[in-house]
C-alpha positions in Angstrom: 105.3 -21.9 186.4 105.2 -18.8 184.2 103.2 -20.7 181.6 100.8 -22.1 184.1 100.3 -18.7 185.8 99.7 -17.1 182.4 97.1 -19.7 181.5 95.3 -19.2 184.9 95.7 -15.5 184.7 97.4 -15.2 188.1 94.5 -16.4 190.1 96.6 -17.9 192.8 97.1 -16.1 196.1 100.5 -14.8 197.0 102.1 -13.7 200.3 103.4 -10.2 201.0 106.9 -11.6 201.0 106.4 -13.0 197.5 105.0 -9.7 196.3 107.9 -7.8 197.7 110.4 -10.2 196.1 108.7 -9.9 192.7 108.9 -6.1 192.8 112.6 -6.3 193.4 113.0 -8.7 190.4 111.0 -6.3 188.2 113.4 -3.5 189.2 116.4 -5.7 188.6 115.2 -6.8 185.1 114.1 -3.3 184.1 117.6 -2.0 185.0 119.2 -4.8 182.9 117.1 -3.9 179.9 117.8 -0.2 180.2 121.6 -0.7 180.6 121.8 -3.3 177.8 123.1 -5.9 180.3 122.4 -9.6 180.0 119.0 -10.4 181.3 118.5 -13.1 183.9 116.2 -15.7 182.4 115.5 -17.0 185.9 114.5 -13.6 187.1 112.4 -12.9 184.0 110.4 -16.1 184.3 110.0 -15.8 188.0 108.3 -12.5 187.3 106.1 -14.2 184.7 105.0 -16.7 187.4 103.5 -13.8 189.4 102.8 -11.0 186.9 101.7 -10.6 183.3 104.9 -9.7 181.5 103.1 -7.7 178.9 102.0 -5.2 181.6 105.6 -4.3 182.4 106.7 -1.5 180.0 110.4 -2.3 179.9 109.8 -6.0 179.1 107.1 -5.2 176.5 109.3 -2.7 174.7 112.3 -5.1 174.9 110.4 -7.9 173.3 109.0 -5.6 170.6 112.5 -4.5 169.7 113.9 -8.1 169.8 111.1 -9.3 167.5 111.9 -6.6 165.0 115.6 -7.6 164.9 115.1 -11.4 164.9 111.6 -12.9 165.3 113.1 -16.4 165.7 115.1 -15.2 168.7 112.0 -14.5 170.8 111.7 -17.3 173.4 108.4 -19.3 173.1 107.3 -18.2 176.5 107.9 -14.6 175.7 106.1 -15.1 172.4 103.1 -16.3 174.3 103.2 -13.8 177.1 104.1 -10.7 175.3 104.5 -10.9 171.5 101.0 -12.4 170.9 99.5 -9.4 172.7 101.6 -7.0 170.6 100.3 -8.7 167.5 96.7 -8.5 168.8 97.0 -4.8 169.5 97.8 -4.2 165.8 95.0 -6.3 164.3 92.3 -4.4 162.5 88.8 -5.6 163.5 85.9 -4.3 161.4 82.7 -3.1 163.2 79.5 -4.3 161.5 77.1 -2.7 164.0 77.3 -0.2 166.8 77.0 -1.3 170.5 74.5 1.0 172.0 72.5 -0.5 174.8 73.8 -0.2 178.4 73.3 -4.0 178.8 75.5 -4.9 175.8 78.1 -2.3 176.9 78.4 -3.9 180.3 78.9 -7.4 178.8 81.4 -5.9 176.3 83.3 -4.3 179.1 83.7 -7.6 181.0 85.1 -9.4 177.9 87.4 -6.5 177.0 88.9 -6.8 180.5 88.8 -10.6 180.6 88.8 -12.2 177.1 87.4 -15.7 177.6 88.9 -18.2 177.5 92.7 -18.3 176.9 93.5 -21.3 174.7 96.2 -22.5 172.3 95.2 -26.0 171.4 92.2 -27.5 169.5 91.3 -31.1 168.9 91.6 -32.4 165.4 88.4 -31.6 163.4 86.3 -34.1 161.6 85.5 -32.6 158.2 82.1 -32.5 156.5 81.2 -31.4 153.0 77.8 -30.0 153.9 76.1 -28.2 156.8 73.4 -30.8 156.9 75.9 -33.7 157.3 77.7 -31.8 160.0 74.5 -31.1 162.0 73.3 -34.7 161.6 76.5 -36.0 163.0 76.6 -33.7 166.0 73.0 -34.5 167.1 73.6 -38.2 166.5 71.4 -38.9 163.4 72.3 -40.6 160.1 70.9 -37.7 158.0 68.7 -34.7 157.9 66.4 -33.5 155.2 67.5 -30.0 154.1 65.7 -27.3 152.2 68.8 -25.3 151.8 69.9 -24.1 148.4 72.8 -25.6 146.6 74.8 -22.3 146.7 77.9 -22.2 149.0 76.7 -22.1 152.5 77.1 -19.2 154.9 77.7 -19.8 158.6 77.4 -17.2 161.5 79.0 -17.7 164.9 77.1 -15.2 167.0 79.5 -14.9 170.0 83.0 -15.7 168.9 84.8 -15.3 172.2 88.5 -15.8 171.7 87.9 -18.0 168.6 88.1 -21.6 169.6 84.5 -22.2 168.5 84.5 -20.4 165.1 87.9 -21.8 164.2 86.7 -25.3 165.0 83.6 -24.8 162.8 85.8 -23.4 160.0 88.0 -26.5 160.1 85.0 -28.8 160.3 83.4 -27.1 157.2 86.4 -26.1 155.1 84.2 -25.3 152.0 81.9 -22.9 154.0 82.3 -19.2 154.6 82.2 -18.5 158.4 81.6 -15.1 159.9 82.3 -14.8 163.6 81.1 -11.8 165.6 81.5 -10.6 169.2 81.1 -7.5 171.3 84.7 -7.6 172.5 87.5 -6.4 170.3 90.1 -8.0 172.6 88.5 -11.4 172.2 88.2 -11.0 168.4 91.8 -9.9 168.1 92.9 -13.1 170.0 90.7 -15.1 167.7 92.0 -13.5 164.5 95.6 -14.1 165.6 95.0 -17.8 166.3 93.2 -18.2 162.9 96.0 -16.6 161.0 98.6 -18.7 162.9 96.7 -21.9 161.8 96.3 -20.8 158.2 92.4 -20.8 158.5 91.2 -18.8 155.5 87.5 -19.4 155.5 86.6 -17.4 158.7 86.3 -13.7 159.2 85.9 -11.8 162.4 83.9 -8.6 163.1 82.6 -6.6 166.0 78.8 -6.6 166.2 75.9 -6.6 168.6 73.4 -9.6 168.0 70.5 -7.2 168.7 71.5 -5.1 165.7 71.9 -8.0 163.3 68.3 -8.1 162.2 69.1 -5.0 160.0 71.4 -7.2 157.9 70.3 -8.3 154.4 72.5 -11.4 154.6 70.9 -14.8 155.4 72.7 -17.7 156.9 72.4 -21.5 156.5 73.7 -22.2 159.9 73.9 -20.0 163.0 75.7 -21.1 166.2 75.3 -19.1 169.4 76.9 -21.0 172.2 76.8 -19.5 175.7 75.7 -16.1 174.5 71.9 -15.4 174.6 71.7 -16.1 178.4 74.0 -13.0 178.9 71.6 -10.7 177.0 69.1 -8.5 179.0 66.3 -10.1 177.0 67.5 -13.5 175.6 64.5 -14.0 173.4 65.0 -10.7 171.7 68.5 -12.0 170.7 66.9 -15.2 169.5 64.4 -13.3 167.3 67.3 -11.3 165.8 69.1 -14.5 164.9 66.0 -16.2 163.5 65.3 -13.2 161.3 68.6 -13.7 159.4 68.4 -17.6 159.3 67.2 -19.0 156.0 64.1 -21.2 156.0 65.3 -24.7 156.6 68.4 -23.3 158.1 69.9 -24.7 161.3 70.4 -22.9 164.6 72.7 -24.1 167.4 72.1 -22.7 170.9 73.7 -23.4 174.3 71.9 -22.0 177.3 72.4 -22.4 181.1 70.3 -24.9 182.9 68.6 -23.6 186.0 68.8 -27.1 187.6 72.4 -27.7 186.8 73.6 -24.2 188.0 72.7 -24.9 191.7 76.3 -24.6 192.9 76.9 -21.5 190.8 73.7 -20.0 192.2 74.9 -20.7 195.8 78.2 -18.9 195.0 76.3 -15.9 193.5 74.3 -15.7 196.8 77.6 -15.3 198.6 78.7 -12.7 196.0 75.7 -10.5 197.0 77.0 -10.5 200.6 80.6 -9.7 199.6 82.1 -6.4 198.6 83.7 -7.3 195.3 84.6 -5.7 192.0 86.0 -7.6 188.9 89.7 -6.8 189.6 92.1 -9.6 190.3 92.5 -8.8 194.0 88.7 -9.2 194.6 88.4 -12.2 192.3 91.1 -13.9 194.4 89.4 -12.9 197.6 86.0 -14.1 196.6 87.4 -17.4 195.3 89.2 -17.9 198.6 86.0 -17.1 200.5 84.1 -19.8 198.5 86.9 -22.4 199.1 86.9 -21.7 202.9 83.1 -21.7 203.3 81.4 -24.6 205.1 78.4 -24.3 202.7 78.1 -27.8 201.2 76.2 -26.4 198.2 79.5 -24.8 197.0 81.5 -28.1 196.9 80.7 -28.9 193.2 82.4 -25.6 192.1 85.9 -27.0 192.6 85.2 -29.8 190.1 84.5 -27.2 187.3 87.6 -26.3 185.3 86.5 -22.6 185.1 87.1 -22.3 188.8 90.9 -22.3 188.1 91.5 -19.3 185.9 90.6 -15.6 186.5 88.6 -14.9 183.4 86.8 -18.2 183.6 86.0 -17.8 187.3 84.6 -14.3 186.6 82.5 -15.7 183.8 81.3 -18.6 186.0 80.2 -16.8 189.2 80.7 -13.1 188.7 79.2 -12.4 185.3 77.5 -9.0 185.0 74.3 -10.6 183.5 73.0 -14.1 183.5 69.7 -15.9 182.8 68.9 -19.5 183.4 66.4 -21.8 181.7 64.3 -24.9 182.2 63.6 -27.3 179.2 60.0 -26.2 179.4 61.2 -22.6 179.0 63.2 -23.6 175.9 60.4 -25.7 174.4 58.0 -22.7 174.6 60.6 -20.2 173.3 61.4 -22.4 170.3 57.7 -22.8 169.5 57.1 -19.1 169.7 59.9 -18.6 167.1 58.9 -21.3 164.7 62.0 -23.5 165.5 61.9 -27.3 165.6 64.1 -29.0 168.1 66.5 -31.6 166.5 68.5 -32.9 169.4 71.2 -32.2 171.9 74.9 -32.1 170.9 76.0 -32.5 174.6 78.1 -35.6 175.3 76.2 -36.0 178.5 72.9 -36.2 176.5 74.4 -38.7 174.1 75.5 -40.9 177.0 71.9 -41.0 178.3 70.7 -42.0 174.8 73.3 -44.8 174.6 71.8 -46.4 177.7 68.4 -46.8 175.9 67.3 -49.4 173.3 67.9 -47.8 169.8 64.2 -47.4 169.0 63.5 -45.7 172.4 66.5 -43.5 172.0 65.3 -42.4 168.5 61.9 -41.4 170.0 63.4 -39.7 173.0 66.1 -37.8 171.1 63.7 -34.9 170.1 61.3 -35.1 173.0 61.9 -32.1 175.3 59.2 -33.2 177.7 61.0 -36.6 178.2 64.3 -34.7 178.6 62.6 -32.5 181.2 61.5 -35.5 183.2 65.0 -37.0 183.0 66.6 -33.7 184.2 64.4 -33.5 187.2 65.7 -36.9 188.3 69.3 -36.1 187.2 69.8 -32.4 187.6 73.5 -32.5 186.7 72.9 -33.9 183.2 73.4 -30.5 181.6 76.0 -29.2 184.0 77.8 -27.2 181.3 74.8 -26.0 179.3 71.8 -27.2 177.2 73.6 -27.5 173.9 71.3 -28.3 171.0 70.3 -27.8 167.4 67.0 -26.7 165.9 65.8 -25.9 162.4 63.7 -23.0 161.1 60.3 -24.1 159.9 
């Protein structure tokens, strides 16, 4: 239960009787620590089922002292709940650019408070020798012509989050140097700790604002920005900054929210405008409970989305400080304005649609955004997660 509550970030409601009992347990365990008495494991992990153990000073200091004496003696649950946070606090994260705009600072603040997402497992990576081979595989093509030089490739992950994405790319392209940036130091520290634990040596993490990257004199062969640009005040300004540092013939992966697919989220956000909420856990719980108890049928799909079941993910899903949504016509026009050629979707849902077609038709439709737009109008949930696609710089 403590592990589950940690993963969901204590999103579940509790009664006053439970809250009172937990406070008594905290007092009991704190006294045991201070007097050097044996600590009740049951009491300790009951607390962890209701409260973040790292936030309790006595427990945090006790685990720190225990790890210094004998690291192997730290229980795996305590390692995950407390010791990992202590490690993250000590990690040095370089700053490549300042974060100056109010819009970027607001987004930064959200992810400092709620690093997104918490994870500890990655699927086994399929390895590729070249960026072109990787991109071709992801979009479902046999090969892609590439104008990239023969020099070792450079990859940028613009929006690292807590590191699952850049670590996966680093494992997929083991011969490539990966730079992962994010606004949030807390997210980057989580990512750095996970990379170190896995022995991933070809990824580096740095704090930076996408809007400031155009000042860089480094050019990249591949840039991936998944679920990021739609949280900028002006998404196309962020796209322009990325295109500027992408080599001619270089690949760009983007993932953006679909206006059609976000219908349930938009219904939830309309309720948010009527509620008095702030991004603290009490209000997150209250707003989530309000959505679950509502008789608005438009909200029903929310409970099938995994992000509904953890505090940071829920906040990112329906309470984000800034969000833009797109149509495929919007994306087509934006790509054309920025001299980018659409290569195809990497979404499993899009690949499933193509598999239903005869091979020749699928080959024609793969890169046809107008055809995809017609399909989405008939099937608005096709891109429920995001439009996730690759393009190439002309």
